[in-house]
C-alpha angles and dihedrals in degrees: 000000000000121000113274122210115219093179119030130191114274114262088241132007117188118200136166119254110260095028127108128247142184122215107195138178131183125210117209093207104041092164088070094057115109096168145351123214127184121205134181134203134183131216124238123223091282092053095251115142119236130208122324112244130188116259112246106220113207096182089232113060096012118026134167122230117194129178105184091179095057096030094237119139127177148174112217121198118196098190118008120215128194090260090065089067115111143060121331120201128194115203117194116191121198127217091267091056096254116144128221119182142188128186141187138177123250109203114196115205112208120243112252110253093250091059090044089053093051091051093049092049088052092050092048093052093049 
């Protein structure tokens, strides 16, 4: 039996640059999950998505939170940067090797220049 998602990623999530965000999925049959893989791809100027690349979790700015018992899997961003903008894909592989996937867009809204300048001033003083 393939992996079944009971909660998928939203089609589009809009957040402000510098804020945190959690992208979460839930699987209704967690006992079937052999592995979970997260990928990210960005769009070019025409809006076409490029290659899917594995997300590099650093455990600080970007971390992965998995609860195999409850079937909840998430990416947690502490501080989003403009490079985080794009499509996120969760690929769940079952014990037979079959893949199920869900995807959603994360749209990062840039900070207004006034807010960006305030942040730079605070960082400079510290």
